[in-house]
MARVOKOL-95307 format. One record per residue: residue number from 1; z, x, y negated of N, C-alpha, C in turn. Coordinates in steps of 0.001 Angstrom, whole numbers. Layout:
SITE|num|n_c3|n_c1|n_c2|ca_c3|ca_c1|ca_c2|c_c3|c_c1|c_c2
SITE|NUM|Z|X|Y|Z|X|Y|Z|X|Y
...
// end
This chain:
SITE|num|n_c3|n_c1|n_c2|ca_c3|ca_c1|ca_c2|c_c3|c_c1|c_c2
SITE|1|104451|99685|-82729|106399|100595|-83018|107797|99572|-83439
SITE|2|108113|100714|-82746|109589|99244|-83028|111257|99735|-83744
SITE|3|110895|99413|-84720|112794|99478|-85805|113364|98425|-85452
SITE|4|114718|99450|-85529|116147|98779|-84912|116722|98546|-86198
SITE|5|117485|98010|-85822|118620|97615|-87114|120343|97163|-86181
SITE|6|121039|97542|-87091|122560|96502|-86269|122459|95952|-87861
SITE|7|122769|94044|-87094|123460|93266|-88042|124876|93859|-88392
SITE|8|125307|94695|-89388|126684|93931|-90092|127421|93239|-91215
SITE|9|127374|92208|-91151|127997|90896|-91842|128449|90182|-91727
SITE|10|129896|89783|-91951|130169|88286|-91672|130545|87086|-91817
SITE|11|128558|87258|-92684|128267|85998|-93159|127511|85830|-92135
SITE|12|126578|84101|-91143|125886|84659|-91016|124478|84559|-91881
SITE|13|123168|85669|-90978|122052|85480|-92413|120730|84783|-91610
SITE|14|119472|84678|-92011|118315|84394|-91289|117254|86074|-91192
SITE|15|116647|85472|-90041|116297|86665|-89732|115314|87255|-91723
SITE|16|114163|86394|-91779|113775|86715|-92949|114335|87018|-93661
SITE|17|115286|86870|-94650|115935|87276|-95240|116788|88695|-95493
SITE|18|117299|89120|-93855|118014|90061|-93139|116316|91180|-93403
SITE|19|115466|90583|-93037|114162|91772|-92712|113326|92018|-94380
SITE|20|113818|90932|-94990|113085|91035|-96448|114524|92349|-97787
SITE|21|115080|92784|-96812|116644|93482|-97295|116095|95064|-96679
SITE|22|115116|95021|-95688|114948|96423|-95374|113482|96810|-95489
SITE|23|112807|95474|-96167|111661|96153|-96955|110591|95495|-96437
SITE|24|110426|94519|-95407|110208|94195|-94536|108642|92989|-95629
SITE|25|107635|93321|-95687|106744|92157|-96894|106298|90853|-96377
SITE|26|105721|89933|-96555|105524|88316|-96666|104519|88574|-95830
SITE|27|103215|89997|-96427|102263|90391|-95288|102564|90679|-93545
SITE|28|103525|92121|-93967|103680|92205|-93264|104605|91272|-91397
SITE|29|105041|90288|-92068|106176|89309|-91114|104543|88205|-90730
SITE|30|103471|88032|-92094|102046|87473|-91316|101583|88349|-89684
SITE|31|101757|89922|-90398|100766|91017|-89194|101267|90679|-87708
SITE|32|102723|90952|-87884|103878|90623|-86714|103665|89230|-85465
SITE|33|103177|88260|-86504|103544|86711|-86319|102043|86397|-86008
SITE|34|101218|87085|-86324|100532|86574|-85432|99291|87578|-85088
SITE|35|99832|89238|-85265|98948|89953|-84534|99315|90966|-83122
SITE|36|100523|90352|-82878|100217|90607|-81530|101996|91211|-81533
SITE|37|103103|91385|-82629|104150|91673|-82985|104858|91200|-82459
SITE|38|106435|91372|-83439|107665|90595|-81880|108723|90433|-83081
SITE|39|109238|89641|-82764|111098|89531|-83098|112237|89584|-82626
SITE|40|112736|90473|-82390|114028|90484|-81433|115152|90431|-81626
SITE|41|115933|89403|-81287|117347|89643|-81160|118237|89803|-80050
SITE|42|118535|90940|-80172|119539|91519|-78693|118353|90976|-77450
SITE|43|117067|91613|-77668|116599|91824|-76912|115874|90309|-75942
SITE|44|115895|89596|-77280|115060|88189|-77047|114282|88015|-77991
SITE|45|113150|87592|-78230|112637|87210|-79221|112740|85777|-80186
SITE|46|113070|86091|-81197|113386|84489|-82364|112386|84638|-82432
SITE|47|112584|83669|-83836|112114|83231|-84781|112325|83612|-86238
SITE|48|111756|83570|-87739|111821|84347|-88420|113767|83391|-89086
SITE|49|113193|82738|-89223|114620|81311|-89057|115722|81987|-88648
SITE|50|115635|82045|-87414|116952|82143|-86278|118001|83211|-86849
SITE|51|118902|82305|-87167|120384|82717|-88231|121275|84486|-87241
SITE|52|120862|85289|-87645|121961|86875|-87515|123609|86162|-87788
SITE|53|124364|87022|-86841|125674|87013|-86714|126107|88697|-86164
SITE|54|126913|88746|-86801|128057|90217|-86975|127717|90669|-85660
SITE|55|127097|91871|-85789|126956|93358|-84218|124950|92665|-83622
SITE|56|125114|91158|-83969|123452|91265|-83033|122453|92636|-83578
SITE|57|122031|92800|-82796|120826|94391|-82277|119579|93090|-82874
SITE|58|118461|93968|-83400|117066|93223|-84724|116259|94362|-84365
SITE|59|115337|93828|-83621|114169|94505|-83977|112890|93941|-84367
SITE|60|112238|94481|-84926|110480|94163|-84391|109951|95374|-84191
SITE|61|108941|94365|-83892|107470|95621|-82858|106609|95221|-83691
SITE|62|106156|96258|-84713|104911|96281|-85265|103382|96511|-85115
SITE|63|102548|95480|-85020|100940|95594|-83459|100203|97249|-84520
SITE|64|99761|97590|-83663|99024|99232|-84110|97785|98519|-86274
SITE|65|97348|99313|-87005|96841|98525|-87058|95246|99079|-87304
SITE|66|95154|99769|-86092|93947|100194|-86121|93261|100969|-87305
SITE|67|92575|100794|-88225|91657|101988|-89328|90806|101047|-90539
SITE|68|90334|101317|-90948|88792|100922|-91857|87669|101794|-92046
SITE|69|87511|100673|-90944|85767|101261|-90412|84872|101048|-91830
SITE|70|85302|101354|-92684|84411|101583|-93797|84682|103105|-94120
SITE|71|85915|104187|-93669|86493|105230|-94385|85984|106281|-93815
SITE|72|84696|107129|-93712|83904|107858|-93257|84895|109319|-93113
SITE|73|85610|109507|-91616|86021|110860|-91653|84947|111860|-91832
SITE|74|86393|112978|-92477|85147|113929|-92713|86181|114586|-92238
SITE|75|86255|116101|-91779|85865|117253|-90905|86704|118704|-91787
SITE|76|86558|118161|-93244|86611|119708|-94013|88261|120284|-93204
SITE|77|88889|119847|-93182|90431|120368|-92814|91396|119527|-93967
SITE|78|92756|119861|-93099|93929|119580|-94185|95141|121207|-94314
SITE|79|94978|120739|-95477|96760|121968|-95232|97652|121427|-95006
SITE|80|98317|120923|-93718|99672|120477|-93665|100468|120998|-94388
SITE|81|101090|120398|-95099|102971|120977|-95266|103866|120507|-94780
SITE|82|103775|119209|-94261|105045|118357|-93545|103927|117098|-92849
SITE|83|104296|116451|-91763|104215|115077|-91164|104942|115168|-89667
SITE|84|105512|113970|-89660|106188|113035|-89208|105492|111949|-88516
SITE|85|106149|110371|-87516|104748|109444|-87582|105542|108125|-88408
SITE|86|106033|108547|-89657|106060|107804|-91020|105211|108319|-92271
SITE|87|104877|109648|-91869|105313|110585|-93787|103713|111751|-93330
SITE|88|102728|111658|-94119|101964|112897|-93925|101778|113768|-95554
SITE|89|102296|115450|-95564|102655|115535|-96886|101478|116860|-96555
SITE|90|100422|116709|-98074|99202|117779|-97414|99039|118485|-98612
SITE|91|98833|119901|-99113|97936|120380|-100295|97048|120207|-101035
SITE|92|96394|119608|-101444|94829|119487|-102131|94708|120252|-102684
SITE|93|92913|120456|-102319|92266|122339|-103323|92139|121074|-104479
SITE|94|91190|121820|-105587|90744|121169|-106459|89792|121149|-106473
SITE|95|89122|120479|-107070|87446|119498|-106604|87872|118865|-105809
SITE|96|88625|118455|-105355|87919|117086|-104105|88780|115772|-104738
SITE|97|88348|114668|-104499|88705|113445|-105304|89417|112961|-104016
SITE|98|90615|112555|-104187|92336|111321|-103823|91471|110307|-103129
SITE|99|90952|110404|-103200|90170|108450|-102860|88966|108483|-102823
SITE|100|88191|107491|-102028|86838|107303|-102467|86015|106292|-103462
SITE|101|85390|106718|-104187|84473|105277|-105153|83739|105609|-104897
SITE|102|82636|105512|-105691|80824|104530|-106397|80543|105958|-106150
SITE|103|81460|107141|-107405|80283|108321|-107045|80646|109303|-105452
SITE|104|81890|108827|-105625|82425|109910|-103728|83010|109435|-102994
SITE|105|81957|108387|-102595|81772|108145|-101380|82992|108650|-99874
SITE|106|82764|109278|-100494|82235|110514|-99117|83637|112181|-99689
SITE|107|83592|112884|-98309|84376|114206|-99076|85385|113896|-99933
SITE|108|86403|112872|-99764|87459|113265|-100327|89192|113125|-99711
SITE|109|90143|113651|-99918|91800|113454|-99480|91109|112279|-98461
SITE|110|91666|110823|-98967|91201|109931|-97649|90383|109960|-96042
SITE|111|88891|110308|-96646|88358|110846|-95154|88566|111991|-95010
SITE|112|88919|112783|-95223|89578|114023|-94492|91427|113706|-93414
SITE|113|91697|112735|-93939|93528|112270|-93265|92181|111462|-92347
SITE|114|91733|110919|-92916|90994|109863|-91423|90302|110621|-90113
SITE|115|89954|112351|-90540|88971|112627|-89749|90694|112909|-88827
SITE|116|91498|113297|-89381|92659|113902|-88663|93535|112926|-88068
SITE|117|93984|111922|-88573|94529|110652|-87520|93403|110457|-86410
SITE|118|92469|110927|-86835|91537|109986|-85898|91267|111534|-84599
SITE|119|91193|112923|-84912|91234|113509|-84088|92445|114476|-82967
SITE|120|92971|113076|-83964|94378|113168|-83025|94652|111578|-82212
SITE|121|93913|111019|-81873|94025|110003|-82015|95531|108380|-81805
SITE|122|95181|108675|-83197|96837|107950|-83640|96213|106904|-83101
SITE|123|97389|105422|-83266|96913|104157|-83114|96718|103571|-84264
SITE|124|97519|103902|-85649|97255|103908|-87032|96643|104869|-87537
SITE|125|95699|104422|-88290|94304|105093|-88893|93944|104478|-90009
SITE|126|94734|103285|-90317|94512|103083|-92018|94767|103930|-92921
SITE|127|94594|104784|-93713|94821|105443|-94420|95849|105466|-95452
SITE|128|96988|105180|-96624|98147|104569|-97170|97690|106215|-97679
SITE|129|97791|105919|-99400|98078|107271|-99948|98640|106167|-101083
SITE|130|100208|106851|-101471|101513|106870|-102146|101247|107822|-103437
SITE|131|101240|109114|-103582|100622|109575|-104484|99570|109978|-104705
SITE|132|98773|110138|-105420|97137|110665|-106433|97421|111661|-107041
SITE|133|96226|112521|-106813|96513|113404|-107748|94445|113504|-108724
SITE|134|94780|114322|-109784|93217|113974|-109886|91912|114634|-108878
SITE|135|90685|114942|-109347|90141|115712|-109044|90159|116756|-108400
SITE|136|90217|117332|-110341|90177|118722|-110161|91885|118962|-110317
SITE|137|93148|117939|-109815|93877|118704|-110148|94314|119144|-108100
SITE|138|95419|120607|-108379|95557|120906|-106790|96846|120978|-106877
SITE|139|97470|120318|-105162|99007|120619|-105449|99117|119583|-103953
SITE|140|100721|119021|-104641|100943|117806|-103060|100667|116228|-103311
SITE|141|99943|115601|-102562|99909|114462|-101754|100874|113937|-101209
SITE|142|101275|112778|-101488|101711|112022|-100319|101560|110680|-99749
SITE|143|101433|110800|-97884|100401|109434|-97387|101440|108845|-96495
SITE|144|101094|107980|-96860|102291|106727|-95448|101074|107033|-94577
SITE|145|102242|107239|-92856|101084|106777|-92167|101138|104959|-91609
SITE|146|101925|104456|-91904|101617|102579|-91915|102315|102372|-93073
SITE|147|101846|100763|-92367|102131|100103|-93588|103695|99751|-93845
SITE|148|104704|99915|-93156|105789|99905|-93525|106083|100669|-94370
SITE|149|106023|102262|-93796|106009|103661|-94462|106015|103001|-95359
SITE|150|104384|102518|-96306|103699|102713|-97273|105158|101430|-98617
SITE|151|105413|99914|-97968|106021|99338|-98519|107602|99912|-99016
SITE|152|108104|100734|-98051|109384|101348|-98648|109179|102476|-99371
SITE|153|108044|103296|-99733|107635|104471|-100432|107688|103630|-101510
SITE|154|106788|103029|-101441|106512|102147|-102981|107697|101304|-103598
SITE|155|108503|101331|-103066|109815|101030|-104047|110452|101914|-104097
SITE|156|110570|103055|-103353|110971|103846|-104030|110880|105135|-105865
SITE|157|109002|104804|-105589|107849|104820|-106684|108082|103503|-108067
SITE|158|108523|102869|-108016|109226|101627|-108340|110197|101627|-109056
SITE|159|111207|102951|-109248|112371|102963|-108728|112475|104188|-109220
SITE|160|111644|104835|-109507|111404|106569|-109563|111575|107348|-109313
SITE|161|112011|106980|-107531|112805|107915|-106572|112525|109062|-106029
SITE|162|111124|108900|-105721|109949|109875|-105981|109589|110609|-107506
SITE|163|110027|111964|-106690|109430|113159|-108274|108773|114213|-107793
SITE|164|107862|114168|-108863|107102|115298|-108786|107214|115788|-109962
SITE|165|107168|117210|-109502|106889|118075|-110493|105317|119165|-110469
SITE|166|105161|119754|-111895|103719|120267|-112241|104146|121502|-113087
SITE|167|103133|122224|-112097|103673|123589|-113684|101877|123509|-113828
SITE|168|101723|124078|-115199|99876|123800|-116288|100035|125178|-117146
SITE|169|99192|125519|-117225|99198|126422|-118147|98408|126007|-119065
SITE|170|98826|126035|-120465|98306|125925|-121414|97804|126261|-122827
SITE|171|97108|126283|-123766|97161|127282|-124467|97599|126884|-126086
SITE|172|98852|127784|-126323|99472|127190|-127145|98971|128425|-128210
SITE|173|98759|128222|-128811|97863|129815|-130247|98696|129344|-131373
SITE|174|100207|128174|-131695|100424|128717|-133067|101980|129322|-132331
SITE|175|102759|128788|-131523|103719|129436|-130232|104499|128048|-130710
SITE|176|104201|126593|-130451|104613|125711|-131008|105656|125241|-130120
SITE|177|105687|125578|-128666|105931|124515|-127583|107521|124888|-127671
SITE|178|108045|124541|-127334|109635|125081|-127062|110610|125185|-126177
SITE|179|111217|125394|-125553|111336|126177|-124905|111682|124698|-123900
SITE|180|112108|123802|-124431|112576|122288|-123322|112593|121424|-124085
SITE|181|111965|120078|-124473|111555|119060|-124392|110522|117960|-123827
SITE|182|111224|116581|-124564|110261|115872|-123651|109302|115014|-124679
SITE|183|107990|114305|-123888|107264|114254|-124968|106938|112588|-124619
SITE|184|107394|111813|-125710|107110|109980|-125374|105975|109565|-126524
SITE|185|104701|109485|-125773|104049|109402|-126572|103392|107860|-125964
SITE|186|103003|107337|-126352|101820|105550|-125612|100879|105985|-125008
SITE|187|100611|105749|-124417|98845|106891|-123163|98454|105326|-123186
SITE|188|96984|105077|-124360|96080|104139|-123929|94623|105031|-123437
SITE|189|93868|103970|-123609|92369|104138|-123110|91418|104667|-124557
SITE|190|90527|105384|-124276|90282|105998|-125640|89306|105698|-125298
SITE|191|88281|104037|-126611|87981|103568|-126592|86356|103951|-126503
SITE|192|85923|105354|-127080|84596|106380|-127237|84987|106334|-126528
SITE|193|84677|105964|-124834|84382|106808|-123561|85306|105655|-122439
SITE|194|84433|106566|-120849|85404|105456|-120376|85948|105794|-120069
SITE|195|85947|107051|-120033|87169|108148|-118981|88779|108949|-119789
SITE|196|87801|109578|-120703|88895|109663|-121281|90354|108596|-121682
SITE|197|91321|109536|-122132|93056|108232|-122902|93287|108872|-123796
SITE|198|94204|107940|-124538|94703|109503|-125818|95572|108433|-126034
SITE|199|96222|109517|-127198|98126|108689|-127445|97763|108065|-128803
SITE|200|98208|106208|-128135|97552|105265|-129426|99242|104700|-129386
SITE|201|99581|103967|-129931|100772|103077|-130421|100337|101832|-130292
SITE|202|99152|101848|-129293|98611|99739|-128464|99102|100627|-126891
SITE|203|99143|102096|-126756|98980|102268|-125252|99936|102029|-124857
SITE|204|100342|103019|-123706|101818|102387|-122674|102336|103284|-122670
SITE|205|103901|102884|-122336|104883|104005|-122460|104748|105088|-121419
SITE|206|104501|105987|-122213|104958|108129|-121035|105555|108449|-121252
SITE|207|106515|109186|-120755|107644|110087|-121068|107037|111180|-120035
SITE|208|106609|112939|-120697|106097|114226|-120038|107779|114658|-120634
SITE|209|108584|115156|-119709|109349|116160|-119822|108362|117965|-119397
SITE|210|109290|119056|-120390|109097|120360|-119551|109671|120993|-120580
SITE|211|109170|122280|-119760|110286|123505|-119961|109142|124574|-120316
SITE|212|109436|126269|-121003|108200|126710|-121763|108807|128328|-119845
SITE|213|108506|128296|-119041|107912|128885|-117988|107971|130429|-118499
SITE|214|106832|131109|-119064|105714|132207|-119831|105166|131671|-120329
SITE|215|105668|132863|-121908|104185|132592|-123150|103937|134173|-123300
SITE|216|102525|133966|-122972|101661|135211|-123539|100458|134850|-124394
SITE|217|100421|136042|-124680|99438|135090|-126149|98110|134701|-126014
SITE|218|97876|134435|-125115|96658|133595|-124826|97108|132339|-124557
SITE|219|98049|132027|-123755|98645|131137|-122865|99852|130953|-122571
SITE|220|100078|129621|-122418|102052|129170|-121895|101998|128513|-120136
SITE|221|102881|129145|-119732|103098|128935|-118718|104312|127647|-118613
SITE|222|103708|126460|-118394|105382|125075|-118286|105348|124535|-117381
SITE|223|106252|124316|-116717|107279|123158|-115691|106821|122081|-116227
SITE|224|106255|120932|-115203|105913|119653|-115638|107213|118795|-115198
SITE|225|107676|117578|-115569|108638|116501|-115003|108163|115403|-115136
SITE|226|107323|114477|-114674|106490|113025|-115575|107478|111998|-115183
SITE|227|107895|111572|-116053|109104|110375|-116017|107792|109106|-115764
SITE|228|107044|108926|-116133|106283|107721|-116172|104679|108508|-115485
SITE|229|103780|107111|-114883|103061|107829|-114693|101259|107155|-114763
SITE|230|100993|107897|-115997|100018|107099|-116281|98473|107993|-116298
SITE|231|97399|107233|-116501|96211|108543|-115806|96143|109506|-116764
SITE|232|96047|110776|-116555|95544|112097|-117464|96799|112100|-118429
SITE|233|98304|111555|-118109|98639|111781|-118686|99491|112974|-119315
SITE|234|99638|113901|-118224|99989|115565|-118538|98581|115870|-119231
SITE|235|97456|116005|-119043|96418|116701|-119770|96388|115960|-121427
SITE|236|96824|114365|-121380|97290|113701|-122862|97907|114898|-123672
SITE|237|99215|114875|-123221|100238|115015|-123707|99729|115886|-124255
SITE|238|99208|117181|-123400|99896|118624|-124029|98540|118862|-125370
SITE|239|97509|118274|-125682|96293|117857|-125894|97098|117502|-127661
SITE|240|97626|116849|-127184|98459|115807|-128332|99557|116528|-129025
SITE|241|99563|117896|-128598|100200|118592|-129427|99692|119914|-129584
SITE|242|98077|119518|-129187|97757|121421|-129796|97482|121645|-128976
SITE|243|98137|121703|-127752|97722|123206|-125997|97579|122436|-125057
SITE|244|95812|122034|-125307|95693|121318|-123962|95431|122483|-122648
SITE|245|95411|122009|-121407|95412|122518|-120526|94227|123939|-120237
SITE|246|94440|124695|-119999|92889|125731|-119840|92122|125044|-119433
SITE|247|90336|125646|-119048|89526|124953|-118520|89566|123124|-118697
SITE|248|90309|122646|-119156|90229|121155|-119611|89199|120608|-120003
SITE|249|88256|120887|-119878|86452|120767|-121197|86830|118918|-121886
SITE|250|87404|117641|-120648|87261|117068|-121234|88481|116712|-122460
SITE|251|90123|117236|-122500|89962|117934|-123347|90110|118949|-124177
SITE|252|89830|118859|-124767|89090|120404|-125842|89956|121833|-125532
SITE|253|90190|122245|-123555|90839|123391|-123462|89995|123870|-123579
SITE|254|90128|125568|-123468|89652|126992|-122866|88844|126884|-122192
SITE|255|87761|127286|-122262|86876|127411|-121179|86378|128646|-120348
SITE|256|87049|129571|-121330|85872|130784|-119766|87626|131714|-120492
SITE|257|88455|131207|-119897|90662|131742|-119860|90157|132049|-117616
SITE|258|89384|131852|-116746|88805|132423|-115556|90045|130964|-114724
SITE|259|89409|130044|-115448|89850|128812|-114266|88749|128462|-114300
SITE|260|87886|127186|-114063|87481|126907|-113535|87424|124856|-114345
SITE|261|88725|124667|-113846|88976|123506|-114408|90883|123016|-114591
SITE|262|91094|122032|-115077|92079|121925|-115043|93363|122736|-114463
SITE|263|93594|123891|-115516|94803|124476|-114770|96321|123510|-115054
SITE|264|95520|122466|-113566|97553|122150|-113201|97313|122149|-111951
SITE|265|98551|121677|-111303|99084|121893|-109809|100190|121119|-109864
SITE|266|100806|120090|-108703|101439|119441|-108300|102450|120685|-107562
SITE|267|103779|121120|-108190|104363|122548|-108014|105036|121677|-106612
SITE|268|106286|120398|-106938|107344|120938|-105951|106749|118867|-105782
SITE|269|107631|117696|-104627|107616|116457|-104635|109144|116637|-103863
SITE|270|109885|116065|-103838|110810|115409|-103453|111522|113633|-103618
SITE|271|111664|113498|-102379|111876|112032|-102142|112579|111342|-100221
SITE|272|112938|110666|-100456|113980|110275|-99997|113610|109605|-97962
SITE|273|113714|110648|-97003|112963|109654|-96022|112868|108059|-95436
SITE|274|111723|107466|-96160|111988|105699|-95943|112985|105548|-94783
SITE|275|113044|106117|-93718|113477|105590|-92523|115129|105881|-92003
SITE|276|114824|107673|-92187|116304|108444|-91642|117138|108041|-92787
SITE|277|116488|108333|-94511|117319|108362|-95649|117771|110385|-96102
SITE|278|116617|111032|-95520|117123|112064|-95690|116599|112334|-97015
SITE|279|117002|113423|-98135|116352|113500|-98475|115332|115235|-98210
SITE|280|114245|114688|-98498|112979|115817|-98317|112623|116706|-99743
SITE|281|111827|118127|-99404|111671|117805|-100896|111209|119851|-100437
SITE|282|109464|119236|-101131|108337|120326|-100803|108578|121383|-101911
SITE|283|107643|122134|-102096|107206|123465|-102504|105957|123812|-102504
SITE|284|105035|124296|-103509|103815|124800|-103248|103149|125801|-104121
SITE|285|102946|126444|-103932|103191|127881|-105132|101902|128058|-105527
SITE|286|101880|127898|-106914|100173|127874|-107904|98656|128333|-106753
SITE|287|97386|128373|-106146|96675|128401|-106334|95863|129491|-106916
SITE|288|95104|129988|-106236|94728|131963|-106378|94575|131364|-107724
SITE|289|93316|130110|-108658|92702|130456|-109130|94049|130685|-110950
SITE|290|94945|129929|-110385|96228|130078|-111253|96507|131452|-111259
SITE|291|97448|131890|-110073|97702|133000|-110501|97010|134081|-110716
SITE|292|95839|134005|-110972|94658|135120|-110777|94803|135494|-112459
SITE|293|95222|134548|-113002|95173|134872|-114469|96925|135298|-115061
SITE|294|97685|134201|-114279|99176|135422|-114676|99149|136511|-114504
SITE|295|98962|136560|-113393|98690|138663|-112527|98055|139320|-113481
SITE|296|96571|138848|-114058|95839|139784|-115515|96432|140369|-116364
SITE|297|97201|138889|-116940|98040|139591|-117908|99592|139697|-117867
SITE|298|99672|140474|-116389|100685|140888|-116003|100801|142565|-115905
SITE|299|99704|143008|-115578|99183|144479|-115105|98962|145069|-116545
// end
């Protein structure tokens, strides 16, 4: 894979510093140097200490990544929302873990993406997860098609430039939810559980913004924007308000509302393309189980 830039600075600069500005990490430098890649200036091979001058064309040739041999392909299928040579965005169904782990080494979204890469005979088959979702949360997931794209997208994540918005169905027995509010409550581990989190003064900063979309006697539909990314953040924050998500048995949600998992869906995803600079925005409507609850109340 090749990437080319024009050096447009009056002051000469070493290649290694210029490429660092472009998101080329030390690890990627090493890969280019030791695994068959190249650094070219005006089509001539140069090393990282070479000084660029105004108008130079600099190209990096990145060798193929191959694949993680331990990741088992899963041919269950993918609901692909968008794909190019740098990005893959899919609609994750509920009930599927994002990444392999001790208790689910196969059958995850990573396994499904690996199968897709193999079926398409891509040179790069390492699966790079940029944004993940809980097993029972549905909606949009972002993958990088190669390590350089992953590094650039991670920079956007750190700068909070990748925007994920959710929709959730929550209990609201006292009509306590405001039309719009920002929840600023730190989240940490619940010492009584290996899995649960809780609002605690000893926790890390967690900020959740929400808008009331619809209210009925049985539930409220809320639109949510995350300003931080703590584990179970949405679930913990709404539980702390006395408004747990429908179907969320871990945090006390109503279990007979017609949904068999936490009623949470990643509805939209916005980012800047890591190489073209284009602003990308994707939306995915509510899945059937959540939609049925809303439709039932509208009958």
